[in-house]
Structure formats: structure tokens, C-alpha cells
C-alpha positions in Angstrom: 31.2 -53.3 151.7 31.7 -53.0 148.0 32.5 -49.7 146.4 30.4 -48.9 143.4 32.4 -47.4 140.6 31.6 -43.9 139.4 31.3 -45.2 135.9 28.4 -47.6 136.7 26.6 -44.9 138.8 27.0 -42.3 136.0 25.6 -44.8 133.4 22.4 -44.9 135.5 22.2 -41.3 136.9 22.9 -39.3 133.7 20.1 -40.9 131.6 17.7 -40.5 134.5 18.5 -36.8 134.8 18.2 -36.4 131.1 14.8 -38.0 131.0 13.7 -35.9 133.9 14.8 -32.8 132.1 12.9 -33.7 128.9 9.8 -34.5 131.0 10.0 -31.1 132.8 10.4 -29.2 129.6 7.5 -30.9 127.8 5.0 -31.2 130.7 2.1 -28.7 131.0 2.5 -27.7 127.4 -0.9 -27.9 125.8 -1.2 -29.8 122.5 -4.1 -29.8 120.0 -4.7 -33.6 120.6 -5.6 -32.9 124.2 -8.5 -30.7 123.1 -9.9 -33.3 120.6 -13.5 -33.8 121.4 -16.9 -34.0 119.8 -18.5 -30.7 118.8 -19.4 -28.6 121.8 -21.5 -25.5 122.2 -20.1 -22.7 124.5 -21.4 -19.4 125.7 -19.3 -16.3 125.9 -17.4 -15.4 129.1 -18.8 -11.9 128.8 -22.3 -13.4 129.4 -23.5 -12.3 126.0 -25.4 -14.6 123.7 -22.4 -15.1 121.4 -22.1 -18.8 121.0 -19.5 -21.1 119.6 -19.7 -24.5 118.0 -16.1 -25.8 118.2 -14.6 -29.1 117.2 -11.0 -30.4 116.9 -11.0 -32.7 114.0 -7.3 -33.7 113.9 -3.8 -32.2 114.3 -4.3 -29.9 111.4 -8.0 -29.2 111.2 -10.5 -27.5 113.5 -14.2 -26.6 112.9 -15.6 -23.3 114.0 -19.4 -23.0 113.7 -19.3 -26.0 111.4 -16.7 -24.4 109.0 -13.4 -26.3 108.7 -10.2 -24.3 109.2 -6.7 -25.6 108.5 -4.2 -24.8 111.3 -1.3 -23.2 109.6 0.8 -22.6 112.7 0.6 -23.6 116.4 2.7 -22.5 119.3 2.5 -22.0 123.0 2.3 -18.5 124.5 2.1 -17.3 128.1 -0.8 -14.9 128.4 -0.9 -12.5 131.4 -4.0 -11.6 133.3 -4.2 -8.4 131.3 -4.4 -10.4 128.0 -7.3 -12.6 129.1 -10.8 -11.6 130.2 -12.1 -11.9 133.8 -13.0 -15.5 134.4 -10.2 -16.9 132.2 -6.9 -18.0 133.8 -3.6 -16.5 132.8 -0.8 -18.9 131.9 0.4 -21.0 129.0 -2.1 -21.1 126.1 -2.0 -23.1 122.9 -2.1 -20.6 120.1 -3.6 -21.7 116.7 -3.3 -19.6 113.5 -5.6 -20.3 110.6 -6.1 -18.2 107.5 -9.0 -16.4 109.3 -8.3 -16.4 113.0 -5.8 -16.5 115.8 -7.2 -18.7 118.6 -6.0 -19.3 122.2 -6.9 -22.5 124.0 -6.2 -23.7 127.6 -7.5 -26.4 129.9 -7.7 -25.5 133.5 -9.7 -26.8 136.5 -11.8 -29.2 134.4 -12.8 -26.4 132.0 -11.6 -25.4 128.5 -11.1 -21.8 127.6 -11.1 -20.7 124.0 -10.4 -17.2 122.9 -10.7 -15.6 119.5 -7.7 -13.4 119.9 -7.8 -11.8 116.5 -10.0 -12.0 113.4 -7.6 -11.7 110.5 -10.5 -11.1 108.0 -12.4 -8.5 110.0 -9.6 -6.6 111.7 -12.0 -4.8 114.1 -13.3 -8.0 115.6 -11.6 -10.3 118.1 -11.0 -10.8 121.8 -14.1 -13.0 122.3 -13.7 -15.7 124.9 -15.7 -18.8 125.7 -15.7 -21.3 128.5 -16.6 -24.9 127.9 
């Protein structure tokens, strides 16, 4: 039986472990491209008649009620059950900051959840959530 040298094994194992580590770090991180779709109409999770016409145009532009908004900053944030309304799952959300809004987005169970976390223009408004 031949002995396999440690050098040959390490040349195969170390890159595999590195690739696995990179995959685990990046998997389940929502990205704006995964939300790209045609314009959709959604009804509020609160059951009110607050509707939303939402479209992801590209990596830097979204349209909210047919008004384009440039995404200035995007990041992932873990939102707890206290930070989301009943009916929306807690977990890792893609956060988008535009000049007017801070928006949270998550895909879960075949549905897309979009939350207007903060209205930067009208400080009193915000925390409106939709399910697509």
C-alpha cells in the first residue's frame, strides 16, 4: 500500500476547507439582485389598505410607487422578532438606505417581506411592512 504524502493531501484539503469557509460566510446573505423583479403590488401586513408598488431596477436603483430612489448604502442586519411585525420572520434582512428611506427586505418561504423601517423625510412615519 502506498503512503500518500502529507504535502499532497494538504494541497487538496486546505483549498477545499478555504472554499467551504467562504461559501458558509456568504451563503444566506440576501443581495439586491436576488430581489430583482418586475413591478409588484403589495398589501400591508397590518391588513390596512396601504399599498406598495415596488421594483428593483438594478444594483443601485429601486422604484417605490414609481419614484426612483438611488441606494446609497446597503448592508445586512439581523432583525429580532421584536423589530418586525407579526407575520414577518425574524432573521437576516438586506437593509437599503436611500436619501428618503431605510428599507428592510427578506425572502422567506416563497414570500418577500419589505419593511419601511424609517422615513428620513417625515420622521414620524415608518415601520410599515408588506408581504409580496
